[in-house]
N, C-alpha and C positions, 0 to 999 in steps of 0.2 A: 204320330210317333210309330216307328217300326217296332213290331213286337219281337221279343226274343224267341228265336226258332229252336224248338226242343224236339229231340227224338227219344222215345222211351224204349228201353230194351230189357225185357223180362219175360220169362217163360210162363208166367201166370196171367192169362188174359183178364181175369177179374180184377187183379191188382192194377194192370195197365189201364183198364177202362176207368176205374175209380180215380186214379191219379190224373188221367187225361182230362176228366170232367173238372176236377179241381183246378188244374193248371190253366185250362182254357177259360175258366171264369175269372182269371186274373187279367186285367186289362193290358199288362205289359208283356204277356207271354202267349205263345201259341204252340201246341203240339202238332208238328207238321208230318210226323210219321211214327210208326212203332214197329218193333220186331220181337220175335219170340226167342231168338238166339243170336249169337255173335255173327254167324255166317250170313244170316238173313239181313242183319244190320249193315254189314259191309257191302252187300249187294245193293241195298237201298241208298247207301251213302253216295254212290256214283251219281244218282239223280237228284238227291235232296241233301244239301249240305247244311247242317244245323249250327247254331251257336253253342249249344250245350247238349250233352247226352247224359241221360240218367241211366246208368248201366248196372244191371244185376251182376253178381259175381259168379254164382253157380248156375249154369244153364247147360242143356244138352247140345250136341253137335259142336258148338264152339263156346267156350266160357268167356266171361267178361275180361279176364286177364289178357288172353290172346287177341280178342277183338279190340280192346283198348290200345294194345301195343301196335297193331297193324293200322288202326285208324289214325292215331297220333303221329305215326311215322309218315303216313301219306298226307295227312292234313294237320300240320303242327298247331294251327290256330284253334282247333276244336278243343273245347273244355269238357272233360268227362268227370262226372260225379258218380262214385260207386254207391249202389244201394245195398246195404249190408244188414245182417242180422247178428245178434250176439252169438259168439261161438265161431265167427269167421275171421278172428284176429290173425290167424296164421297166414291169411292171404294178403294182409296189409302191405308187407314188404313188396310182394310181387305186383300188387295193384299200383302202388306209388311209383315203382320203377317202370311200370308200363306206361305211366303218364297221367294217372288219375290226379285230379286237383282237389278232391274232397270226398268225404264219406258221410252218408246219411243213413240213419236207421229206417227200415221200411215202414215202421209205424210212427215216423216223425209227423208232427203237426204241419199242415200246409204252409204256415207262416215260416217255419224253419226251412222248408224246401225252397220257398221263394227267396229267403235270405241267402241260402247256399248258392242258388243260381246267380244272383246278382253279384255275390262276392267273388266267385270264380271268374265271372265274366269281366270283372274289373282287375283281374290279374292276381287275385289272392287265392287262398285255399280255405277249406271249410271242414270242420269236424263237428258232427252232431254232438250236442251237449251230453247226451246219455252215453254215447260211445266214448267221448273224451273222458268222462267220469270213469267209465269202465276200464279204459287204458290206464288211467292214473291209479285206480284202485288196485289193479293187477300188476302195477309197475315193478319191474326188477331190472337192475342194470345188466346190460349185455356183458358177458364175461370177457370178451376180447374186443378191444377197440383199436382199430388200425389208425394210428396217428396221422397217416398221410391222407385219410379221408376228410380231415377237417383242419382248419387253421386255428381252431379254438385252443386256448391255453388250458392247462390242467385245472386251474381254479374255475375257469368258465365252464368246463365240462362238469365240475362238481356242482356249480350253481344250476346248470341245465338239468342235471339229475334231480335236484330238489324241486325245480319248477315242474318237472314231469310228475312229481308226486303230488302236485297241487298245492304246495306251500306258498304262503305269501312272502313278500320280500323280508318282512320282519322275522317271520318264522325261519326263513333261510339263514338270515343273519345269526339268529340264536343257535341254529344247528351247526353252522360252520365256524362259530365264534369270531365273526367279523361284524363290522358296523353295517347298518341298513344302507347307509350312503354308498358303501362299497358294493353291496349287492345291487343297488340301483344302477351303478355304473356298469357292473358285469352284465346285468340284464339288457341295458342299452347296447352294449357291445355285441351281445348275442343276437339281438334283433338286427343290428347293422350287418354283422358278418354273415348271417344266414339269410339276409334279405327277407326277414319275417316281419309281419305287422302285429302279431299277437301271440298269445300262448299256444293257440291251436297250430299256428304256423311252425312254432318252435318244436312242438311234438311231432309234427309231420316231418320236419327236418331230422329229428332224432331217430324216428322210425326208418326213414329212407336210408340214413347212413348207418343203421344198425348200432346206434349208440345206446339204444334201449331195446329190450326184448318184450314183445307183447304176446 
């Protein structure tokens, strides 16, 4: 079986070394290279093309936003997962628009890292559970929603807003004074219209299209 080729990009060598050891101990994965900033990563990309990149956001010389944008522009098949810390939510819009497919907390368990790699490689997106909870906890609707950004109906947008608060379908039904069956239908339509597989995907969609502010 071919191992999943990974490049680590982070300006902290100790963090890179620790993560590399953990990933290389996983039979399905291999860290083929590492870089301390975005510029170094792009230079190495010419010689070694990975399947997945684990990319820090804040780095000297060139940050993760610019590096991701340039890398995905030249190599559209590369899957980039952002390595984030609490307090970096302001960068999420930019990272998603640059081409990031997922977000992981730097202190994530290795099992979650492995799950994220597999999920984005299969065409999905991934949001670290702690980050997802933090986004939901600090959720507030964006004040201005450009209707042309989305094909969603007003009711679907209302349901999406409640989903982003972490409410269950029954809780959404109670909040919006509609039946649970209606909410089930709206959720199914949301997943279909946004090409999403789960709640994490829906929140990524909402962030990317600035339907919510984080």
